[in-house]
C-alpha positions in Angstrom: 90.9 130.7 145.0 91.6 132.9 141.7 89.1 135.4 140.4 89.5 138.1 137.9 88.2 139.6 134.4 89.4 139.3 131.1 88.3 142.8 128.8 88.6 144.0 125.5 89.4 140.6 123.6 88.5 138.8 120.8 86.8 136.0 122.6 85.8 132.8 121.2 83.5 130.9 123.3 83.1 127.6 121.3 80.1 127.0 122.9 77.2 125.2 121.1 76.5 128.1 119.1 80.0 129.5 118.5 79.3 132.8 120.3 82.3 135.2 119.7 82.8 138.9 120.7 85.0 141.2 118.5 85.7 142.8 121.6 84.6 141.0 124.7 85.4 139.8 128.3 85.6 136.6 130.3 85.1 136.7 133.9 86.5 133.7 136.4 85.2 133.2 139.5 86.9 130.3 142.1 88.9 129.0 139.1 85.8 128.6 137.0 84.2 130.3 133.7 81.8 132.9 135.7 80.8 134.5 131.6 81.6 136.2 128.9 80.3 139.4 127.0 80.5 142.1 124.8 82.1 144.8 126.3 79.8 147.3 128.0 78.2 144.3 129.9 81.2 143.3 131.5 80.3 142.8 135.5 81.5 145.0 138.0 83.4 144.0 141.4 86.7 142.4 140.1 89.6 144.1 141.8 92.2 141.5 139.1 91.4 143.3 135.6 93.4 142.3 132.7 93.4 144.4 129.6 94.1 141.8 126.8 93.4 144.6 123.5 94.9 142.9 120.3 94.7 139.2 121.8 92.4 136.1 121.2 91.1 134.4 124.3 89.5 131.2 123.6 89.6 127.5 125.5 92.8 125.6 126.3 93.7 123.1 123.4 93.3 119.7 123.7 96.0 117.5 122.4 94.2 114.2 121.8 97.2 111.8 121.3 101.0 111.7 122.6 103.9 110.2 124.3 105.7 112.9 126.2 108.4 110.6 127.3 109.4 110.2 123.6 110.6 114.0 123.7 114.2 111.9 124.3 113.7 110.7 120.6 113.4 113.8 118.8 114.9 113.7 115.6 116.1 109.9 115.8 113.9 108.4 113.4 114.8 110.6 110.2 113.7 107.6 107.1 111.6 105.2 109.4 107.9 105.0 109.1 106.7 104.6 112.7 103.9 103.5 111.7 104.7 100.4 110.6 105.8 97.8 112.8 109.6 97.2 111.3 109.9 100.8 111.6 108.7 101.4 115.1 111.1 98.7 116.4 114.2 99.6 114.7 114.0 103.5 115.3 112.0 103.1 118.5 111.3 100.0 120.5 115.2 98.9 120.9 116.7 101.8 122.4 113.5 101.7 124.5 114.5 98.8 126.4 117.1 101.4 128.1 114.6 103.6 129.7 115.0 103.6 133.7 112.1 105.5 135.4 114.5 108.4 136.3 114.6 109.1 132.8 110.9 110.1 132.4 110.4 113.1 134.7 112.5 115.2 133.1 111.7 114.1 129.5 107.6 114.6 130.4 108.4 118.2 132.3 109.9 119.4 129.0 106.8 118.3 126.8 104.6 119.6 129.5 105.9 123.0 128.9 106.6 123.0 125.1 102.9 121.9 125.2 102.0 124.6 128.0 103.8 127.7 126.1 102.1 126.4 122.8 98.7 126.8 124.5 97.5 123.5 125.4 96.1 122.6 128.7 95.3 119.1 128.7 96.6 115.8 126.6 95.9 112.6 126.4 98.8 110.2 127.1 99.6 106.4 126.3 103.3 104.9 127.3 104.9 103.1 129.8 106.2 104.5 133.2 102.9 105.8 133.8 103.6 106.5 137.2 106.6 108.8 136.6 104.5 110.5 133.7 101.7 111.3 136.3 104.1 112.7 139.0 105.5 115.2 136.1 102.1 116.2 135.1 101.1 116.7 138.7 104.3 119.0 138.7 103.9 121.1 136.0 99.9 121.6 136.6 98.3 121.2 133.1 95.4 118.2 132.6 96.4 114.4 131.7 94.3 111.8 131.0 97.7 109.1 131.1 96.9 105.5 130.0 99.1 103.1 131.0 100.9 101.5 128.0 100.9 98.0 127.6 102.9 96.3 125.0 103.0 92.0 125.1 104.3 91.5 121.8 103.5 87.5 122.1 105.1 87.1 125.9 101.7 85.6 128.2 103.9 86.6 131.3 104.4 90.0 130.0 100.8 90.7 129.4 100.1 89.1 133.0 102.6 91.6 134.6 101.6 94.6 133.0 98.0 93.9 133.6 98.4 94.1 137.3 100.4 97.1 137.4 98.4 98.8 135.4 95.3 98.0 137.4 97.3 99.1 140.2 98.0 102.6 138.2 94.1 102.3 137.7 93.3 102.0 141.5 95.8 104.6 143.0 96.5 107.8 140.3 93.4 109.8 139.9 93.8 113.4 141.5 91.3 114.7 143.5 92.0 118.3 141.3 91.0 116.5 138.5 94.2 116.9 136.7 95.4 113.5 136.4 93.0 110.7 135.5 94.0 107.1 134.9 93.6 105.2 132.0 94.2 101.7 130.1 96.6 102.0 127.1 96.9 98.9 125.2 99.0 99.7 122.3 97.9 97.5 119.3 95.3 95.2 118.9 96.6 91.6 117.8 100.0 93.1 117.1 101.0 93.5 120.2 98.0 92.9 122.6 96.6 89.3 122.1 92.7 88.7 121.9 92.8 87.3 125.9 94.5 90.2 127.1 92.6 93.2 125.2 89.3 91.2 127.1 91.2 91.4 130.2 92.0 94.9 129.7 88.2 95.6 128.8 86.8 94.0 132.0 89.7 96.4 134.4 89.2 99.2 132.8 85.0 98.9 132.9 85.5 98.1 136.8 87.3 101.4 137.2 85.2 103.2 134.2 88.0 104.0 132.7 88.8 104.7 129.0 91.1 102.5 126.6 93.3 104.6 124.4 95.1 103.0 121.5 96.5 102.5 118.1 94.5 101.4 115.4 94.8 101.4 111.3 97.9 103.0 111.8 99.8 100.5 109.6 98.9 97.3 107.9 99.5 95.0 110.5 97.1 95.9 112.3 94.2 94.2 109.5 96.6 91.8 108.2 96.8 90.0 111.7 93.1 89.9 112.5 92.2 89.0 108.8 94.3 86.0 109.0 93.0 85.1 112.2 89.3 86.1 112.5 88.8 87.1 108.6 87.9 90.5 109.9 89.4 93.9 110.3 90.6 95.0 113.5 87.4 96.8 114.6 85.0 94.5 113.7 87.0 91.8 115.6 87.2 94.0 118.6 83.6 94.9 118.7 82.7 91.3 119.2 85.0 90.9 121.9 82.9 93.6 123.6 85.9 96.5 123.3 83.7 98.7 122.3 81.0 99.1 125.3 82.9 101.4 127.3 85.1 104.5 126.2 87.4 103.8 123.8 89.6 106.3 122.1 91.4 105.7 119.1 94.7 107.1 117.5 95.3 107.1 113.3 92.7 105.2 112.1 94.1 105.8 108.6 92.7 102.3 107.2 89.3 102.4 108.5 86.7 100.6 106.2 83.0 101.7 106.3 82.1 99.0 107.8 84.7 100.1 110.2 83.5 103.1 110.8 80.0 101.9 111.6 81.5 100.2 114.3 82.7 103.9 115.6 79.7 105.1 115.2 77.4 102.2 116.8 79.6 102.2 120.0 78.3 104.5 122.9 81.4 106.6 123.7 84.4 105.6 120.5 86.5 108.6 119.4 89.6 109.2 117.1 92.8 111.0 117.6 93.8 112.4 114.0 97.5 112.8 113.9 97.8 114.3 110.7 101.6 115.2 110.5 102.5 111.9 111.4 100.4 109.9 109.0 102.0 112.5 106.4 105.7 111.3 107.9 105.5 108.0 107.9 104.9 108.2 103.9 101.7 105.7 104.7 99.2 105.8 101.6 96.5 105.9 104.1 94.5 109.3 105.4 92.1 109.1 108.3 88.4 109.4 106.5 87.6 112.7 109.3 85.1 113.7 107.5 83.4 110.6 107.2 83.7 109.8 110.7 82.3 113.1 111.8 79.1 113.0 110.0 78.8 109.8 111.1 78.7 111.4 114.4 82.2 110.3 115.9 83.7 112.4 117.9 87.2 113.5 116.7 90.0 115.0 118.2 93.3 116.5 116.6 96.7 115.0 118.4 100.1 115.7 118.0 101.4 112.0 118.4 105.0 111.7 119.6 107.7 114.2 118.8 109.4 111.6 116.7 107.1 111.0 114.4 106.0 115.1 114.6 109.0 116.8 116.3 106.3 119.7 117.2 103.9 119.9 120.0 102.2 122.9 118.2 98.7 122.6 118.1 98.3 125.7 115.7 100.6 124.2 113.2 98.6 120.5 113.8 95.1 121.9 113.0 96.7 123.5 109.9 98.1 120.2 108.9 94.7 118.6 109.5 92.6 121.1 107.4 95.2 121.1 104.6 95.4 116.6 104.9 91.6 116.6 104.9 91.0 118.9 101.9 93.4 116.7 99.9 92.0 113.7 100.7 88.5 114.4 99.9 89.4 117.0 97.1 87.3 119.7 98.3 88.7 122.8 99.3 88.7 123.8 103.2 86.4 120.8 103.3 86.7 121.4 107.2 86.2 124.8 108.1 88.6 126.3 110.1 85.8 126.8 112.9 85.4 123.4 113.2 89.0 122.2 113.5 89.3 124.8 116.5 86.3 123.0 117.8 88.4 119.6 117.5 91.2 120.9 118.8 89.4 122.4 121.8 85.1 120.9 122.7 85.5 118.0 120.0 89.0 116.8 121.4 87.6 117.5 125.0 84.2 115.1 124.4 86.7 112.4 122.7 88.2 111.9 126.3 84.6 112.5 128.5 85.3 115.8 130.0 83.0 118.5 127.7 81.4 118.6 131.1 84.2 120.5 132.1 86.4 121.6 129.6 86.7 122.7 125.9 84.9 125.9 126.1 84.1 129.0 127.5 80.6 128.2 129.2 79.9 129.2 132.4 80.0 126.9 135.1 83.7 124.7 133.4 86.6 125.1 134.6 88.8 128.0 133.2 91.2 126.5 131.1 91.7 129.7 128.6 94.6 130.6 126.4 95.2 134.3 124.8 97.1 134.3 121.7 98.4 137.7 120.8 97.3 138.8 117.6 99.7 141.9 117.5 103.1 140.0 115.6 104.2 138.7 112.4 101.4 137.0 110.3 98.6 138.9 111.7 96.8 141.6 110.0 92.7 143.1 110.7 90.9 140.2 109.3 87.1 139.9 109.4 87.8 135.7 110.1 90.1 135.6 113.0 89.2 131.7 112.9 90.5 131.2 110.0 93.6 133.8 110.6 94.8 131.8 113.8 94.4 128.0 111.8 96.3 129.4 108.3 98.4 132.1 109.9 98.7 131.8 113.5 101.4 129.6 115.4 101.6 128.2 119.2 104.7 130.6 119.7 101.5 133.5 119.4 100.3 132.2 122.8 100.8 134.2 125.8 99.0 133.6 128.6 97.8 130.1 129.8 95.6 129.3 132.7 94.0 125.9 134.2 91.4 126.0 136.6 92.1 129.7 136.8 95.9 129.5 137.9 98.2 130.9 136.0 100.3 128.2 134.5 102.1 130.7 131.4 102.3 134.3 132.1 103.5 136.7 129.3 104.9 134.0 127.4 107.5 132.4 130.4 106.3 129.7 133.0 104.9 130.1 136.4 105.3 127.3 138.2 109.0 126.6 137.1 111.6 128.4 134.4 112.0 127.0 131.1 115.9 126.9 131.6 115.6 124.6 134.6 113.3 122.3 132.5 115.5 122.5 129.6 118.8 122.2 131.4 117.7 119.1 133.7 116.2 117.2 130.2 119.6 118.0 128.7 121.0 116.0 131.5 118.6 113.3 130.8 119.1 113.0 127.0 122.6 112.6 127.3 122.8 109.8 129.8 120.1 107.8 127.8 121.6 107.8 124.9 125.1 107.0 126.7 122.8 103.8 128.3 121.7 102.8 124.8 124.8 103.0 122.9 126.6 100.9 125.8 123.7 98.2 125.3 124.5 98.1 121.8 127.9 97.6 122.1 127.5 94.9 124.8 124.9 93.1 122.0 127.6 93.5 119.5 
């Protein structure tokens, strides 16, 4: 197993006390964190010692909400709000029907490459073709919580078929190394998953101890439908079905009421993925009430959403937007501190996914999911506040090295398991054939 010692770095452990070392070390033994500390106290006996002077060393970033195959849709949704039913259907759903299994691995490989190269070591996924996604994630080497996406759109036969396929995915996909974790992914409540299907999904998820990852309060349709059917918001109606009894991780949450927030706070394991850039680009007036959710004890991670809605997997950039949007919503400068934004992108995101025992901080015994960030380039200068420099001056492009479970996946800004040029070439060929297929289907329909 991999063992090494990183020295002379500015170390952010993101532990419970937010311990940091201006000039520190991190020891890794057999793929796990063996210790951290200030220089002068570093352990002896390490043959592999790496001097990271001028670098920030911290836990790998956790992207709390993605749809990795949708890199194929990057740049095609301009002028459409993907957080409304009409915008999503027109820009994404119709061409999505032309996807085939062979399209998925090259698209996911490119998304994983972009995430790794910008410091993400764990992500939460919700999409179709979950088997193919899992295979591509294994090849890339980072961690993926992969929720089998279900869109029923009122067809009970589709719901039954997808439920059976999702259960098979849960039964067969958990990887021995813990890097692939299968979940359930109902796309959205009531809009495209009926109450009967949601109840069945909860039952199966609980049987397998899997989490449920879905969108909620992303667009007006969620509550419009549940209010019409039950006279209650989607969150309140779902609580009454038992949906919140297990682990539930929900993306967006732009329109939560105080009563909805209380539902999340009461739940034993409910969390939110805050996707600030996607919300802004959608043109929606609502903004996720992150400050209130966190004050109520609800874990909130940071997510990029898909790169049709966002166009970037850069979680450093996403931390910045998350802070700016929260301050705008609350009318308070820096209402979420830079330190807390980093926690949301690491340990709080890990907690949202039920993985905080394993990742998210540089605590002894945890998996060595670590990134190093070069602080010597443009935008960086000596500062007493490295956290703020990272969030508001830094970029994912400053990431130099990435380790997952102690395995180097990025070294000196280059992928280790494969080369980026190969990944990019395979993706470009897939992009070309996919969109040719979409155009052919549209011509045939007309």
